[in-house]
Structures are given as C-alpha cells and as structure tokens.
C-alpha positions as CSV (number, residue, x, y, z in Angstrom):
1,M,-46.9,-27.4,39.3
2,P,-46.7,-28.7,42.9
3,S,-49.0,-27.1,45.4
4,V,-47.4,-24.7,47.9
5,S,-48.7,-24.4,51.4
6,T,-49.0,-21.0,53.2
7,I,-46.5,-19.7,55.6
8,S,-47.2,-20.6,59.2
9,R,-45.5,-19.9,62.5
10,P,-45.5,-23.6,63.7
11,S,-43.5,-24.5,60.7
12,L,-40.5,-22.5,62.1
13,E,-40.4,-24.4,65.5
14,G,-37.8,-26.8,64.2
15,L,-35.6,-23.9,63.1
16,A,-36.1,-22.1,66.4
17,S,-35.0,-25.1,68.4
18,H,-32.0,-25.7,66.2
19,V,-30.9,-22.1,66.7
20,T,-31.5,-22.2,70.5
21,A,-29.4,-25.4,70.6
22,G,-26.2,-23.5,70.0
23,D,-26.1,-22.2,66.4
24,K,-26.5,-18.6,67.5
25,T,-22.8,-18.3,67.8
26,R,-22.4,-18.7,64.0
27,M,-25.6,-17.0,62.9
28,S,-26.0,-13.2,62.7
29,V,-29.1,-11.4,63.6
30,A,-29.8,-10.7,60.0
31,L,-29.4,-14.4,59.2
32,R,-31.9,-15.4,61.9
33,V,-34.3,-12.9,60.5
34,S,-33.8,-14.3,57.1
35,V,-34.4,-17.9,58.4
36,A,-37.6,-16.7,60.1
37,C,-39.0,-15.2,56.8
38,L,-37.6,-17.7,54.3
39,L,-39.8,-20.8,54.1
40,A,-42.9,-22.4,55.3
41,L,-42.3,-26.0,56.4
42,P,-45.6,-27.5,57.6
43,G,-45.3,-31.3,57.4
44,A,-41.5,-31.4,57.5
45,S,-40.3,-35.0,57.8
46,S,-39.2,-36.6,61.0
47,S,-35.6,-36.8,59.5
48,F,-35.3,-33.0,59.8
49,A,-33.7,-33.0,63.2
50,Q,-31.1,-35.5,62.1
51,T,-30.5,-34.1,58.7
52,L,-30.0,-30.5,59.6
53,P,-26.9,-30.8,61.8
54,D,-25.1,-33.0,59.3
55,N,-25.9,-30.6,56.5
56,E,-24.7,-27.7,58.7
57,Q,-21.4,-29.4,59.2
58,R,-20.9,-29.8,55.4
59,L,-21.9,-26.2,54.8
60,Q,-19.5,-24.9,57.4
61,A,-16.7,-27.0,55.9
62,A,-17.4,-25.6,52.4
63,L,-17.7,-22.0,53.6
64,G,-14.4,-22.4,55.3
65,K,-12.7,-23.3,52.1
66,L,-13.9,-20.3,50.1
67,Q,-11.0,-18.1,49.0
68,P,-10.7,-14.6,50.3
69,Q,-11.4,-11.5,48.3
70,R,-8.5,-10.0,46.4
71,P,-8.1,-6.3,46.9
72,G,-8.1,-4.4,43.6
73,V,-9.7,-7.4,41.7
74,V,-13.4,-7.7,40.9
75,D,-14.1,-11.1,42.4
76,A,-17.3,-13.0,41.7
77,Y,-18.7,-15.2,44.4
78,V,-21.1,-17.8,43.1
79,I,-23.9,-19.5,45.0
80,V,-26.0,-22.1,43.2
81,A,-29.1,-23.6,44.9
82,A,-31.5,-26.3,43.9
83,L,-34.7,-25.5,45.8
84,D,-36.4,-28.8,44.9
85,A,-35.4,-32.4,45.6
86,D,-36.4,-33.5,42.0
87,A,-33.3,-34.8,40.3
88,V,-33.4,-32.5,37.3
89,F,-32.9,-29.4,39.5
90,N,-30.0,-31.0,41.4
91,R,-28.2,-32.2,38.3
92,E,-28.6,-28.7,36.8
93,A,-27.4,-27.0,40.0
94,R,-24.2,-29.2,40.3
95,E,-23.1,-28.6,36.7
96,A,-24.1,-25.0,36.9
97,G,-21.7,-24.5,39.8
98,R,-18.9,-25.8,37.6
99,V,-19.8,-23.7,34.6
100,L,-20.4,-20.5,36.5
101,A,-17.1,-21.0,38.5
102,K,-15.2,-21.0,35.2
103,R,-17.3,-18.4,33.4
104,F,-16.8,-15.8,36.1
105,D,-13.3,-16.7,37.3
106,A,-14.8,-17.9,40.6
107,E,-13.1,-21.3,41.2
108,G,-12.5,-21.4,44.9
109,R,-15.3,-18.9,45.4
110,T,-18.2,-21.1,44.5
111,L,-20.8,-22.8,46.7
112,V,-23.3,-25.4,45.4
113,L,-26.3,-26.3,47.5
114,A,-27.9,-29.4,46.0
115,H,-28.4,-33.1,46.6
116,D,-25.5,-35.5,45.7
117,E,-26.0,-38.1,43.0
118,G,-23.5,-40.9,43.1
119,A,-20.0,-39.5,42.7
120,D,-21.4,-36.1,41.6
121,K,-21.2,-34.1,44.9
122,A,-22.5,-30.7,46.0
123,D,-21.1,-28.8,48.9
124,A,-24.3,-29.1,51.0
125,E,-28.0,-29.4,50.6
126,T,-30.4,-26.5,50.3
127,S,-32.3,-26.0,53.5
128,P,-34.2,-23.2,55.3
129,I,-30.9,-22.5,57.1
130,S,-28.2,-23.3,54.5
131,L,-29.3,-20.8,51.8
132,P,-29.6,-17.7,54.0
133,E,-26.5,-18.7,56.0
134,A,-24.5,-19.1,52.7
135,L,-25.6,-15.7,51.6
136,D,-24.6,-14.1,54.9
137,S,-21.3,-15.9,55.1
138,V,-20.3,-15.2,51.5
139,A,-21.2,-11.5,51.9
140,A,-18.8,-11.3,54.9
141,K,-15.9,-12.5,52.6
142,M,-16.6,-9.9,49.9
143,N,-15.7,-6.2,49.4
144,P,-19.3,-5.0,48.6
145,A,-18.0,-2.0,46.7
146,E,-15.8,-4.2,44.4
147,D,-17.0,-7.8,44.3
148,V,-20.1,-9.4,42.7
149,L,-22.6,-12.0,43.9
150,V,-23.6,-14.5,41.2
151,L,-26.8,-16.3,42.4
152,Y,-28.4,-19.1,40.4
153,T,-31.5,-20.9,41.7
154,T,-33.4,-23.7,40.0
155,S,-36.8,-25.0,41.0
156,H,-40.5,-24.8,40.2
157,G,-42.3,-21.5,40.7
158,S,-45.9,-20.4,41.4
159,P,-47.7,-17.4,40.0
160,G,-48.1,-14.4,42.3
161,A,-46.1,-16.3,45.0
162,G,-42.5,-17.0,44.2
163,L,-39.9,-19.8,44.0
164,N,-41.2,-23.2,45.3
165,F,-39.1,-25.1,47.9
166,K,-39.8,-28.8,48.2
167,D,-37.6,-31.4,49.9
168,P,-38.7,-34.5,51.9
169,A,-36.1,-33.8,54.5
170,Y,-37.0,-30.2,55.1
171,G,-40.6,-29.6,54.0
172,V,-42.3,-27.4,51.4
173,G,-42.8,-23.7,51.1
174,V,-42.2,-20.6,49.0
175,I,-39.6,-17.9,48.7
176,A,-41.5,-14.7,47.8
177,P,-39.8,-11.9,45.9
178,N,-39.8,-9.6,48.9
179,Q,-38.3,-12.4,51.0
180,L,-35.4,-13.0,48.6
181,A,-34.9,-9.2,48.4
182,A,-34.7,-9.0,52.2
183,M,-32.1,-11.8,52.4
184,L,-29.9,-10.1,49.8
185,D,-30.3,-6.6,51.4
186,H,-29.6,-8.0,54.9
187,A,-26.4,-9.5,53.6
188,G,-25.4,-6.1,52.1
189,F,-24.8,-7.2,48.5
190,K,-24.4,-4.3,46.1
191,N,-23.2,-5.8,42.8
192,R,-25.5,-8.7,41.9
193,L,-26.1,-11.1,39.0
194,I,-29.2,-13.0,39.8
195,I,-30.4,-15.8,37.6
196,L,-33.7,-17.6,38.5
197,Q,-34.8,-20.8,36.7
198,A,-38.5,-21.3,37.5
199,C,-41.9,-20.8,36.1
200,F,-43.3,-17.3,36.6
201,S,-39.9,-16.1,37.8
202,G,-40.4,-12.8,36.1
203,Q,-42.3,-11.7,39.1
204,F,-38.9,-11.2,40.8
205,V,-37.7,-8.6,38.3
206,P,-39.5,-5.5,39.7
207,V,-38.5,-6.2,43.2
208,L,-34.8,-7.2,42.6
209,K,-33.7,-4.9,39.8
210,G,-31.4,-2.0,40.6
211,P,-28.6,0.1,39.3
212,S,-25.9,-2.4,40.2
213,T,-28.0,-5.5,39.5
214,I,-28.4,-7.8,36.5
215,I,-31.4,-10.2,36.8
216,A,-32.4,-12.9,34.3
217,T,-35.4,-15.2,34.7
218,A,-36.5,-18.3,32.9
219,A,-40.0,-16.9,32.3
220,A,-42.2,-13.9,32.5
221,D,-44.3,-13.4,35.5
222,D,-47.3,-14.9,33.8
223,R,-45.6,-17.7,31.8
224,T,-44.3,-21.2,32.6
225,S,-40.8,-22.5,31.6
226,F,-40.1,-26.0,30.5
227,G,-38.0,-29.1,30.8
228,C,-38.4,-29.8,34.5
229,Q,-39.2,-33.5,34.2
230,A,-37.3,-35.3,36.9
231,G,-35.5,-37.6,34.4
232,N,-33.9,-34.7,32.5
233,D,-30.4,-33.5,33.0
234,W,-31.4,-29.9,32.2
235,T,-34.4,-27.6,32.0
236,Y,-34.8,-25.7,28.8
237,F,-33.4,-22.5,30.4
238,G,-30.5,-24.2,32.1
239,D,-29.6,-26.1,29.0
240,A,-29.7,-23.0,26.8
241,L,-27.9,-20.6,29.2
242,I,-25.6,-22.7,31.4
243,N,-24.9,-25.7,29.2
244,H,-24.6,-23.8,25.9
245,A,-24.3,-20.0,26.0
246,F,-22.1,-19.7,29.1
247,R,-19.7,-22.3,27.6
248,Q,-18.9,-19.9,24.7
249,P,-16.5,-17.0,25.0
250,L,-19.0,-14.1,24.5
251,P,-20.0,-11.0,26.4
252,L,-22.7,-11.6,29.0
253,D,-25.5,-9.8,27.1
254,V,-24.7,-11.8,23.9
255,Q,-24.8,-15.0,25.9
256,F,-28.2,-14.2,27.2
257,R,-29.5,-13.3,23.8
258,R,-28.1,-16.5,22.4
259,A,-29.8,-18.5,25.1
260,W,-33.1,-16.8,24.6
261,A,-32.9,-17.7,20.8
262,L,-32.2,-21.4,21.7
263,I,-35.2,-21.5,24.0
264,A,-37.5,-19.9,21.5
265,A,-36.5,-22.4,18.8
266,A,-37.1,-25.3,21.2
267,E,-40.5,-24.0,22.3
268,S,-41.5,-23.4,18.7
269,R,-40.4,-26.9,17.8
270,D,-42.4,-28.4,20.6
271,N,-45.5,-26.2,20.0
272,L,-45.2,-24.6,23.5
273,T,-46.4,-21.2,24.6
274,P,-43.3,-19.0,24.7
275,S,-41.9,-18.7,28.2
276,N,-40.6,-15.1,27.5
277,P,-37.4,-15.1,29.6
278,Q,-36.6,-11.7,31.2
279,F,-33.3,-9.8,31.3
280,N,-32.8,-6.5,33.1
281,I,-29.4,-4.9,33.3
282,G,-28.8,-2.0,35.8
283,A,-27.2,1.2,34.6
284,A,-24.2,1.0,37.0
285,T,-23.2,-2.6,36.2
286,S,-20.7,-2.0,33.3
287,K,-17.6,-1.6,35.5
288,W,-17.9,-5.0,37.3
289,L,-19.4,-6.7,34.2
290,N,-16.6,-5.6,31.9
291,A,-14.0,-6.9,34.4
292,L,-15.6,-10.3,34.6
293,D,-16.2,-10.5,30.8
294,Q,-12.5,-9.8,30.3
295,R,-11.5,-12.8,32.4
296,E,-13.9,-15.4,30.9
297,P,-12.3,-18.5,29.3
298,A,-11.1,-18.0,25.8
299,A,-12.2,-21.4,24.3
300,T,-15.6,-22.9,23.8
301,V,-16.3,-26.0,25.9
302,P,-18.8,-28.7,24.7
303,P,-22.1,-29.1,26.6
304,V,-22.5,-32.1,28.9
305,G,-25.5,-34.4,29.7
306,Q,-28.6,-35.0,27.6
307,T,-29.7,-31.8,25.9
308,V,-33.5,-31.0,25.9
309,L,-33.1,-28.4,23.2
310,G,-32.7,-30.8,20.3
311,L,-29.1,-29.6,19.7
312,G,-26.1,-31.8,18.8
313,K,-23.1,-31.7,21.0
C-alpha cells in the first residue's frame, strides 16, 4: 500500500492560483469548495502548472460533447476515474467506461478520467480539479429527480482514511468518505450507483448509503482487495464485475452476486484472505434500477484483456 500524506493548506496553493487565473467563470462555488477539500498535494511535481491547463481543455471539450437529458427517460450519466497513475487502474478505467456506457445505455453520457495508453484514449486525466468539476458539470445536465449518476473509481485505498490519489503530475493525497459525500451532495445527485474499487473501500458504505443510492465496494472496511499490480489489465474486482458480470444480460443484483462468487473463487484459489466485497441497495432505488435493467444489452459480450481470475474467455 503506498503511503498517504496528510492534508495541508500549502498543498492547495497551486489550485488557488489556477482558479484566480480565470477559471472562476467556469467553476461554481460548490466546485471550488469541493476542490479545496478534495486532495492533499504536498510535493506535487513541477509539471503541475503546465499539465493542468491542458487537461482542463480536454475536460471541457469532453463535457461539451455529453448528450442532454431526455425528459421522461431515466438517463444514466457515467463517470469513471482512475485515481492512481499505475497502469492497471488506468487500463481498468478506460475499459470500464466502455462497458458501463453499454450496460446502462449511457453512450454519449459517459466521461472517463484516466491516462491514455497508446491509441487507447480517455477523455481527460483525473486531477484535483477534473473530478469535482466533472461531477458538478454532469449534475447540471441531469434531471435529479429522474436520472442516475453511475460513478466508478479505481485506486489503492488506506484503512480509516479513504481512496488514495497518486499521480506524478498532480501529487498524492486521499479522498475521505466525508469528502466524497460532500462532493456528491454539493452537486445535488439523488439517484446514485457508486462503485469503488480499492482496498478498505467498505469504509465508504455507512457515509454514502441512502434510500436512492446503491453502493458496491471491492472490499470491507478492514480488508484488502487484490490484483492491483501495475502490469495487470484488471484488478480482481474490476475483472469480475466489469469485465465479466456486467457483460452478461442479467439484473444488477444478480451481476453483483455473480461477481462476488468469481472473486471468492479466485481468492480461494490463490490462498488469499477474502476481501469481502460490500453491496448496499437503498429502499427507493427500484424505479430507476428497473428502468436501466430493462434497457441493458440483450447479448453476452466476451471479456477483454488478460483475466486475473483464472477464467477462460
């Protein structure tokens, strides 16, 4: 597990200067608050000042292409974010964007924040500005009473702390459960499917669960998850849920149970302590969930990349 530094006010100076330089015209008060509480970035690299404007331009272009909400239709808007520069998380995020867009009828309403790898491109990189700005901008396109946010993040995690962020261009830090909750609440999301791939990610369930929220995590609050070696195409969780279960035409709860079974079998095979993935479904989710389940693809699609679960394609 990488070490995570504590949050410090000096780490936000780069963001403050970026905002003062002119980005306030595009950033809401809620977004600026989210940026301020999101990440600690002590030791951010000297490329930060050059990288951030380029990334902002890519982000704005991608946000501008998102399709509008359709009145009377439960539209899913998908945001996928790799919170770590390690290649496995970015490979997983880019393919997860494609799978989730199809699974939830969200093509044209999907945004992927990750590093590019050759010809496999994301929309922009994850940064202390791009994630909260994406959440804020996507929320503005949605009808909160009707539409659904689907959020998938993939990264390392730390016990009693949250989701780790690490990128040479932007620094290191942590997103705590209450900070992610604050970003989602500021944006005004009501209907939410939140999927967090990280060790110890079960610590987010008590804070994020709610009547209109479904939350799934790769591990319990006291357990590690597996498969995050940089050379992999998938983590265990991403391979089981995104690469296998979500490619099969099944109701969401069945897809999650199938993924948990695949993970348990792989962990048993490898003599690993069970990660104990978590799944909490709110009592008021059936209306939007049923609408999305009815529109999922009818045919099974084969997995891609190198599986880490010991499964044939």
